N, C-alpha and C positions, 0 to 999 in steps of 0.2 A: 503494499499498499504504501503512496506518497502522502506527504506527509508538510502542509505547509502550515509554518507560522505567521498570520502579519502582524510586527509590529508596531501601535500605535502610542501612542506617549497622552499626556495627559487632557488633549484636547479635543484628540481623535482623531487624530492626521498619521497618516505614516508614515513609520519612520526604516520600519526595511521589510526586511523578509525573510522566512529559511523557507529548501524545504529539501523536505530528500527523501530517500529510498523509490520505489518505481511500485508499476501500478499491475506487473501482471496480467494483463493483460490482449500480449498474441509473446509471436518471436521475440527476442534482440533483437533491431533493428526496427520492426515493426506492429509494435503495439503502440495505440491512435489514442490511449488516454496518456503513455509521457512522453510522442513525441504534443499532444498537444499543450503539457501545462508546461514542456520547455517551452515550446514557442508564447505563448503569452507570457512565461517570466526572466525569454531576454530579449523581448521584443522590449518589454519595459524595464528592462536595463540596457538597451542599447534605445531606445526613447531619451532618457533620464541625461546621459551619456552624453552622445551628439547634437538628438533635438532639443534638449539646456541648457548641455555645457554644463550639467552636472559631477561637484565629482562624490565620486558612491565609492564603498570600503565591503567594494567583494572577494565572496574567498568559494573557490571552485575545485569541487575533488567530486570522484568516484559519482553515481547518485545522488551529492549536493550541490547545492546554488546558497549564496547568504550572501546578503546587497540589506548595508544599511544605506540615510541619506549622512552625507554632513552637516554635524550641524551648522545652523548663522546663512538659509538661501537666502536669498535675501526675498518678499510676503510678494511677486511675481511669478517667482518660479515657483514657488510651493504650491502659490496654485494650479499651476501650468503641470507642477508633479501629483500633484495633489491626484489630478486630474484624467494624468495619463494609470498611477499608480489604484483606482478605484474600479479603473478598466477591468484589473490585473485581472485587481478582487469578481469581479460583474465573472468575468467569465470564468475563473477559475468556479465560480460557487456553479453555475452552468454546471460543470463538470463533474462536482458535488454531487449534484444534480442524476443527473445523464446514463453517471457509470455510483450507484454507492455502494462502497466497500476499497471502491475501487481509490477514491483520495477524500485524505482527510484536512482540514481548515478548523484551524483556531485560533481566536483575536484573544495576542498577548502583550504585554507593556513592557514597552520599548527594552527595561535593565535585561526582557529575559533571553533576549535573541544571544548567541553565545557571539564573544567578543571576537572580531574579524581584523584579518590583518590589513597592509593597502594593498592588494596584491587585484591582476586585472588576468587571467588562465595561464598566472605565473607568471608576466610581465612584471616588471614596475612602471605603474603604477603615471607620476608621474615622466616618466620617459617614453611614454605605450604615444601621450598628449604631447609632448611637446612635438612628437612626430610628425603629429597629425595638426597638427598647429602651422610648422612647414608648407606642409601641402598646399595651404587655402591661402 
């Protein structure tokens, strides 16, 4: 089963998420639930990083993705980030309804998401950002 924990601050804003596990709905590489959940989670990360240019604290391992927004984002970006993240939660909720027993979602306090390093897919985050800026 895939477990997704959505971390919210005291105001209810999403400040991060953590997903672990596998749905076991189909053979490896052909599991529609895992693929759908992965697409939603990764699209949210890409939207936050690429579209909003937000700094994220990410950790990825086999069967695990953890993401936290860095504190101090401006209010306008906060609203846009909320739209991306709440849309992700909506999509995950629909998958949870359609595939009972394959995905479990929970809302937790922001302190309950495990501490994560500033890494993106094994690469130093700051180096990756500076390379992208040079291309523009």
